[in-house]
C-alpha positions as CSV (number, residue, x, y, z in Angstrom):
1,M,72.9,-10.5,-84.6
2,K,73.0,-12.0,-80.8
3,K,70.9,-12.8,-78.2
4,F,71.8,-11.4,-74.6
5,I,69.7,-13.3,-72.2
6,I,68.4,-12.1,-68.6
7,L,66.9,-14.8,-66.7
8,F,64.9,-13.8,-63.2
9,L,62.6,-16.5,-61.7
10,L,59.8,-14.9,-59.4
11,S,59.0,-16.6,-56.3
12,A,55.4,-17.2,-56.1
13,S,55.3,-16.9,-52.4
14,K,51.5,-17.6,-50.7
15,L,51.9,-15.2,-47.9
16,F,49.5,-15.6,-48.4
17,A,48.8,-17.4,-52.2
18,G,48.7,-16.4,-48.8
19,P,49.3,-15.9,-46.8
20,S,46.2,-17.6,-46.5
21,D,46.4,-21.4,-46.7
22,F,49.5,-21.5,-44.1
23,M,48.3,-18.8,-41.2
24,L,46.1,-18.3,-38.8
25,Q,44.1,-15.7,-40.1
26,E,40.4,-16.8,-40.0
27,G,39.8,-17.0,-36.2
28,V,37.8,-20.2,-35.5
29,N,38.3,-21.4,-38.6
30,S,42.2,-21.6,-38.7
31,F,42.0,-23.5,-35.3
32,M,39.8,-26.2,-37.0
33,A,42.2,-26.6,-39.7
34,R,40.0,-24.6,-42.0
35,A,38.1,-27.8,-42.5
36,N,35.1,-25.8,-42.1
37,T,35.5,-23.5,-44.4
38,A,33.9,-25.6,-47.5
39,T,30.5,-25.8,-45.6
40,D,30.3,-23.4,-42.8
41,G,33.0,-20.8,-43.0
42,K,31.1,-18.5,-40.2
43,V,32.0,-14.8,-40.2
44,Y,35.0,-15.5,-42.6
45,A,32.5,-17.4,-45.1
46,A,33.1,-15.4,-47.8
47,K,36.6,-16.6,-48.7
48,T,36.4,-20.0,-49.5
49,N,32.7,-21.1,-49.9
50,P,30.5,-18.1,-50.9
51,A,27.6,-20.6,-50.4
52,G,28.3,-21.1,-47.0
53,L,27.4,-17.3,-46.2
54,A,23.5,-18.3,-46.3
55,L,24.2,-20.0,-43.0
56,Q,24.7,-16.6,-41.4
57,D,21.5,-15.7,-39.9
58,K,22.6,-12.4,-38.4
59,T,25.1,-9.7,-39.0
60,Q,28.7,-10.2,-37.6
61,I,31.9,-8.6,-37.7
62,G,35.3,-10.4,-36.8
63,F,38.8,-9.1,-36.5
64,N,42.4,-11.0,-36.2
65,L,45.4,-10.2,-35.4
66,N,48.0,-13.3,-36.9
67,L,51.8,-13.8,-36.2
68,T,53.7,-16.0,-37.9
69,S,57.4,-17.0,-37.1
70,Y,59.6,-19.2,-39.4
71,N,61.8,-21.8,-38.4
72,L,63.0,-23.0,-41.6
73,D,66.1,-24.6,-42.4
74,D,68.3,-23.3,-45.2
75,T,68.0,-24.9,-48.3
76,N,71.9,-25.1,-48.6
77,R,72.0,-24.8,-52.5
78,T,75.1,-27.4,-53.7
79,P,77.9,-26.4,-55.6
80,F,77.3,-22.7,-55.9
81,E,78.5,-21.5,-59.2
82,K,79.4,-17.8,-59.8
83,P,76.8,-16.4,-62.3
84,V,77.8,-15.5,-65.4
85,S,76.0,-12.2,-65.4
86,G,78.1,-10.9,-62.6
87,I,75.3,-10.7,-60.2
88,T,76.5,-11.5,-56.5
89,R,74.8,-14.5,-54.7
90,D,72.0,-13.4,-52.4
91,N,73.3,-13.4,-48.6
92,Y,69.6,-14.5,-48.0
93,Q,68.9,-17.3,-45.3
94,A,65.8,-18.9,-44.7
95,S,66.8,-19.9,-41.1
96,K,67.0,-16.2,-40.1
97,A,63.5,-15.3,-42.0
98,K,61.6,-12.6,-40.2
99,S,58.4,-13.2,-38.4
100,V,55.3,-11.5,-40.1
101,S,52.2,-10.3,-39.0
102,Q,49.1,-9.6,-40.6
103,Y,45.3,-8.3,-39.7
104,S,42.0,-10.2,-40.6
105,I,38.7,-8.5,-41.3
106,G,35.5,-10.7,-41.9
107,L,31.9,-9.5,-42.3
108,S,29.0,-11.5,-42.8
109,L,25.5,-9.2,-43.8
110,P,22.2,-10.6,-44.3
111,L,20.2,-8.5,-47.2
112,S,17.2,-10.8,-46.5
113,K,16.2,-14.0,-45.5
114,S,17.7,-15.5,-48.3
115,L,20.2,-13.3,-49.7
116,V,23.8,-13.0,-47.3
117,F,26.5,-10.5,-48.4
118,G,30.1,-11.0,-46.9
119,L,33.5,-9.6,-47.1
120,S,36.9,-11.3,-46.0
121,A,40.2,-9.5,-46.0
122,F,43.9,-10.1,-45.1
123,M,46.4,-7.3,-44.6
124,P,49.8,-7.6,-43.9
125,A,50.6,-5.3,-40.9
126,E,54.1,-3.7,-42.1
127,K,53.8,-3.2,-45.9
128,L,51.0,-3.3,-48.4
129,L,52.8,-5.0,-50.9
130,S,56.0,-6.6,-51.4
131,I,57.2,-8.8,-54.3
132,Y,60.9,-10.4,-54.3
133,T,62.9,-11.8,-57.5
134,Q,65.3,-14.0,-57.4
135,T,68.0,-15.1,-60.3
136,S,68.5,-19.1,-61.3
137,N,71.1,-19.4,-58.9
138,E,69.0,-19.4,-55.6
139,S,67.1,-21.9,-54.1
140,N,63.6,-20.5,-52.0
141,Y,60.4,-22.1,-50.6
142,L,57.2,-21.7,-52.4
143,H,55.0,-20.6,-49.9
144,F,57.4,-19.2,-47.1
145,N,58.9,-16.0,-47.9
146,E,58.6,-13.5,-45.6
147,R,60.0,-10.9,-48.4
148,T,56.9,-11.4,-50.5
149,Q,53.8,-10.5,-49.1
150,R,50.2,-8.9,-50.2
151,P,46.7,-8.0,-49.1
152,E,43.7,-10.3,-50.3
153,V,40.2,-9.2,-50.5
154,Y,37.1,-11.2,-50.8
155,L,33.7,-9.9,-52.2
156,A,30.9,-12.7,-52.5
157,G,27.1,-13.3,-51.6
158,G,25.0,-16.7,-50.9
159,Y,21.6,-17.3,-51.9
160,K,19.3,-20.0,-49.8
161,F,17.1,-21.4,-52.7
162,T,15.5,-23.5,-50.4
163,D,15.9,-25.0,-46.6
164,H,18.5,-27.2,-48.1
165,F,20.0,-25.8,-50.9
166,S,22.3,-22.7,-51.3
167,L,24.4,-21.4,-54.0
168,G,27.3,-18.6,-53.8
169,A,29.4,-16.6,-56.0
170,G,32.2,-13.9,-55.2
171,L,35.1,-11.8,-56.5
172,Y,38.9,-12.0,-55.3
173,L,40.8,-8.8,-55.9
174,S,44.2,-9.1,-56.9
175,M,46.5,-7.0,-58.5
176,K,48.6,-6.7,-61.8
177,A,50.8,-4.1,-63.2
178,N,52.3,-2.7,-66.3
179,G,55.4,-0.8,-66.8
180,L,58.6,0.9,-68.7
181,I,62.1,0.4,-67.1
182,Q,64.6,2.8,-69.0
183,I,68.4,2.1,-68.1
184,G,71.3,3.7,-69.7
185,L,74.7,2.6,-68.9
186,S,78.3,3.8,-69.9
187,S,82.3,3.7,-68.6
188,T,81.2,6.6,-66.3
189,D,77.8,6.9,-65.7
190,A,74.5,5.4,-65.3
191,E,71.1,6.7,-65.3
192,S,67.6,4.7,-65.1
193,R,63.8,5.8,-64.7
194,S,60.8,3.7,-64.3
195,L,57.1,3.8,-65.1
196,I,54.6,1.3,-63.2
197,D,50.8,1.2,-63.2
198,A,48.9,-1.1,-60.5
199,K,45.9,-2.0,-61.5
200,P,42.9,-4.3,-60.0
201,V,42.0,-7.8,-61.2
202,L,39.2,-9.6,-60.1
203,I,38.9,-13.3,-59.9
204,P,36.1,-15.1,-59.8
205,Y,34.9,-18.0,-57.5
206,V,31.6,-20.0,-56.8
207,G,30.2,-22.4,-54.5
208,T,27.3,-24.6,-53.5
209,L,25.9,-26.3,-50.6
210,Y,23.3,-28.7,-49.1
211,Q,21.8,-28.5,-45.6
212,N,19.6,-31.6,-44.3
213,N,19.0,-31.4,-40.6
214,D,22.6,-31.3,-39.0
215,Y,24.7,-32.8,-41.7
216,L,26.3,-30.2,-44.6
217,I,27.8,-31.0,-48.0
218,G,29.9,-28.0,-49.4
219,L,31.7,-27.5,-52.9
220,S,33.4,-24.9,-54.3
221,Y,35.9,-23.9,-57.0
222,R,38.5,-20.9,-57.5
223,F,39.6,-19.9,-60.8
224,V,43.5,-19.6,-61.4
225,N,44.4,-15.8,-60.4
226,D,47.8,-15.5,-62.7
227,P,48.0,-11.6,-63.4
228,K,50.3,-10.9,-66.2
229,T,52.8,-8.3,-65.5
230,I,53.8,-6.7,-68.4
231,L,57.3,-5.0,-68.3
232,G,58.7,-2.7,-70.9
233,F,62.6,-2.7,-70.9
234,Q,64.9,-0.3,-73.1
235,L,68.1,-0.4,-72.6
236,R,71.4,1.7,-73.8
237,Q,74.7,0.5,-73.2
238,N,78.0,2.2,-74.5
239,V,80.4,-0.2,-75.2
240,S,83.7,0.0,-77.7
241,G,82.3,0.4,-80.9
242,G,79.0,2.3,-80.3
243,T,75.9,2.4,-78.4
244,V,74.0,-0.8,-78.2
245,P,70.2,-0.3,-77.9
246,I,67.7,-3.0,-76.1
247,T,64.2,-3.0,-76.4
248,T,61.7,-5.7,-75.4
249,D,58.7,-6.5,-73.4
250,S,58.6,-9.3,-70.9
251,I,55.5,-10.8,-69.1
252,L,55.7,-12.0,-65.8
253,V,53.5,-13.7,-62.6
254,P,54.4,-12.2,-59.6
255,I,51.7,-13.3,-57.9
256,Y,49.9,-16.8,-58.7
257,D,47.3,-18.6,-57.1
258,P,46.5,-21.8,-58.7
259,A,42.6,-23.4,-59.2
260,Q,41.4,-25.3,-56.4
261,V,38.3,-27.0,-55.9
262,I,37.3,-28.1,-52.4
263,L,34.9,-30.9,-51.0
264,G,33.7,-30.3,-47.3
265,L,31.3,-32.5,-45.0
266,G,30.0,-30.9,-42.0
267,L,28.1,-32.6,-38.6
268,K,26.9,-29.5,-37.0
269,K,25.3,-30.7,-33.1
270,E,24.2,-28.6,-30.2
271,S,27.4,-30.0,-28.1
272,Y,29.9,-30.2,-30.9
273,E,30.8,-29.8,-34.6
274,S,33.2,-31.8,-36.8
275,Y,34.0,-31.2,-40.4
276,L,36.5,-32.8,-43.0
277,S,37.3,-31.2,-46.3
278,L,39.1,-32.5,-49.3
279,E,41.0,-30.0,-51.6
280,R,42.7,-30.2,-55.0
281,V,44.9,-27.7,-56.2
282,F,46.5,-27.4,-59.7
283,W,50.0,-26.6,-59.5
284,S,50.6,-28.3,-62.8
285,N,49.7,-25.1,-64.7
286,Y,52.5,-23.0,-63.0
287,K,55.2,-21.9,-65.1
288,A,58.2,-19.5,-63.8
289,P,58.5,-16.4,-65.6
290,I,61.5,-15.5,-67.7
291,I,62.8,-12.0,-68.9
292,E,64.6,-12.1,-72.4
293,L,66.3,-9.0,-73.7
294,E,67.3,-9.3,-77.3
295,G,69.3,-7.0,-79.8
296,D,72.2,-6.5,-81.3
297,I,75.1,-6.4,-78.7
298,G,78.3,-5.7,-80.4
299,N,80.9,-7.1,-78.1
300,L,78.9,-9.0,-75.6
301,T,78.3,-12.5,-75.6
302,A,74.8,-14.6,-74.9
303,G,74.7,-16.1,-71.4
304,G,74.0,-19.7,-72.3
305,I,70.6,-21.1,-72.8
306,P,68.2,-20.2,-70.3
307,E,67.4,-22.7,-67.2
308,K,64.1,-24.9,-67.7
309,N,60.7,-23.3,-66.4
310,I,59.8,-24.6,-63.2
311,S,56.8,-26.7,-63.2
312,F,55.0,-28.2,-60.1
313,E,52.4,-31.6,-59.6
314,D,49.0,-30.8,-58.8
315,T,48.5,-31.6,-55.0
316,W,45.8,-33.1,-52.7
317,T,45.3,-31.4,-48.9
318,I,42.8,-33.1,-46.4
319,R,41.7,-31.0,-43.1
320,L,40.2,-32.8,-40.2
321,G,38.5,-30.1,-37.6
322,H,36.2,-30.3,-34.5
323,N,35.0,-27.8,-32.0
324,F,33.5,-29.1,-28.6
325,K,31.2,-26.2,-27.9
326,N,29.5,-25.0,-24.4
327,I,32.2,-27.6,-22.6
328,F,31.4,-25.0,-19.6
329,E,29.7,-21.6,-18.5
330,I,31.7,-18.8,-17.5
331,F,30.0,-16.1,-15.6
332,N,27.2,-17.3,-18.0
333,G,29.5,-16.8,-21.1
334,Q,30.0,-19.4,-23.1
335,Y,33.6,-21.7,-23.5
336,S,34.6,-23.8,-26.7
337,H,37.9,-25.6,-27.5
338,L,38.7,-26.4,-31.4
339,I,41.3,-28.7,-32.6
340,G,42.5,-29.2,-36.1
341,I,44.8,-31.5,-38.2
342,E,45.9,-31.2,-41.6
343,Y,48.0,-32.6,-44.3
344,H,49.5,-31.0,-47.7
345,Q,51.0,-32.8,-50.4
346,G,54.2,-30.6,-51.9
347,A,54.2,-29.6,-55.2
348,S,57.7,-30.3,-56.2
349,K,58.5,-33.1,-58.4
350,D,60.5,-35.8,-56.9
351,A,63.0,-35.4,-60.0
352,P,62.5,-31.4,-60.7
353,E,63.4,-29.6,-63.7
354,S,64.9,-27.0,-61.4
355,I,65.6,-26.7,-57.8
356,S,65.1,-23.2,-58.1
357,I,61.8,-22.7,-56.0
358,L,60.7,-25.7,-53.7
359,D,58.0,-27.0,-52.0
360,T,57.6,-30.3,-50.0
361,D,54.9,-32.3,-48.1
362,K,53.6,-30.3,-44.6
363,W,51.6,-31.6,-41.6
364,V,49.7,-29.0,-39.7
365,V,48.4,-29.2,-36.2
366,S,46.1,-26.2,-34.7
367,T,44.0,-25.3,-31.8
368,G,42.1,-22.6,-30.1
369,L,39.8,-21.4,-27.6
370,E,36.5,-19.2,-28.2
371,L,35.4,-17.6,-25.2
372,G,31.8,-15.9,-25.6
373,L,31.2,-13.0,-23.0
374,P,28.2,-12.8,-21.1
375,S,26.1,-9.6,-21.3
376,M,27.1,-6.6,-19.2
377,G,24.4,-3.9,-19.5
378,K,25.5,-1.2,-21.6
379,F,29.2,-2.2,-21.5
380,I,28.6,-5.3,-23.4
381,S,25.1,-5.3,-25.0
382,K,25.6,-7.2,-28.1
383,P,26.8,-11.1,-28.5
384,V,30.6,-10.8,-27.9
385,S,33.2,-13.5,-28.3
386,L,37.0,-13.8,-27.7
387,N,39.4,-16.4,-29.6
388,F,42.9,-17.3,-29.2
389,G,44.9,-20.0,-30.7
390,V,48.4,-21.5,-32.2
391,Q,49.4,-23.5,-34.9
392,Y,52.4,-25.7,-35.4
393,L,53.4,-26.7,-39.4
394,K,56.0,-29.1,-39.7
395,L,57.6,-29.4,-43.4
396,V,59.0,-33.0,-44.1
397,E,62.7,-32.8,-44.9
398,K,63.4,-33.9,-48.6
399,S,66.4,-33.4,-50.5
400,Y,66.4,-32.4,-54.2
401,S,68.6,-32.5,-57.4
402,A,68.8,-31.1,-60.7
403,R,71.0,-30.2,-63.5
404,N,71.7,-26.6,-64.1
405,K,72.1,-24.8,-67.4
406,K,76.2,-25.8,-67.6
407,N,74.7,-29.4,-66.8
408,T,76.0,-29.4,-63.5
409,V,74.3,-31.4,-60.8
410,Q,73.1,-29.1,-57.7
411,S,71.4,-29.9,-54.7
412,A,69.0,-28.3,-52.2
413,K,67.1,-29.6,-49.1
414,T,63.7,-28.5,-47.4
415,G,62.7,-29.0,-43.9
416,G,61.9,-26.9,-40.6
417,N,58.8,-25.5,-39.2
418,V,56.6,-22.7,-39.1
419,L,54.6,-21.6,-35.9
420,G,51.4,-19.2,-35.7
421,F,49.5,-17.5,-33.1
422,S,46.1,-15.6,-33.4
423,G,43.7,-13.7,-31.5
424,G,40.7,-12.1,-32.3
425,V,36.8,-10.9,-31.9
426,R,34.0,-11.6,-33.1
427,I,30.3,-9.3,-32.4
428,E,26.8,-10.2,-33.3
429,I,24.7,-7.3,-34.8
């Protein structure tokens, strides 16, 4: 008996993973580099630190439309070796990645003086779910792949125990799928069928908040999200000498969000707000999945030893944000200017085992405006504010090299930039 090995690497893209960290999706939070989300996340407080919901004393609804434009450098993996499997090389180029759009919805709903419910939802505008898989001969970005998109939904509650101390907890809704794939091949015909069952997965996260006059200290922790997708493969192939049956089960992790802990500080004054947050993301637990089909393959030969699993390093992120509130009034309305800067450490090792999925350091600068509209009788009877913002993300240029399963040294590089645009409305009820 011999082994027949087929290797797939799933790009765990966070459009997310996802889009959430690198898209303008939370209105004024994103314009301040999301530095405030560990303390006062405002209408989108349910996403990061649910204890911040306790600061929301009015019912608020927020809606944003977000657009992300990719200007990435091609990874230019060289030298390219034709795979033994015969699968053709993917002609995808990162430099020609399409822009993606997304809707964001935020809600904070006080149920009592101490208890506040919150919801944050982020939905791709063009497709509900898209997962791209790649072979070991390709190189793609960890966070930036418009071919992988998915929704994110956060449900949480925050409770104020005292005037100074609050706790919060929530559930992050993700998905997994179980399925069976049957394939039959012969010299004259080929048939296949599949059954995929999608199931919800709930990932918990918790947070705490301390407030003393104008000062805020927040701490939150989100558990790892690695919903395993179990796929059964049944392959029958007619070869010289008879029919080869192969049956196996494989476990994949097509959607992966690492565990993270965030510490945040905030200062809220009547004329301004300042925020600082430090984030630790535990990428070191990530391992790229492998599909392995095993059986009596007759005249077929093994494709070689599978490439080593991809592994990453834990990363640090620092965020700074500032809100110049009430700079001046416009028709009795209010105008605020928000700015933010953030630095994200890359998860790729300096000497990676593989260059199939790459990540590099990132600098992000964002700015935006929030305009509180004045009351206009029956037309605008509730407090309404509009927000507009832009974001510029720069990927640090870096080259990586690693040996493939044929012991050939291959190289790839990272670089480029990403532009984000967002506009939305927030209503107090």
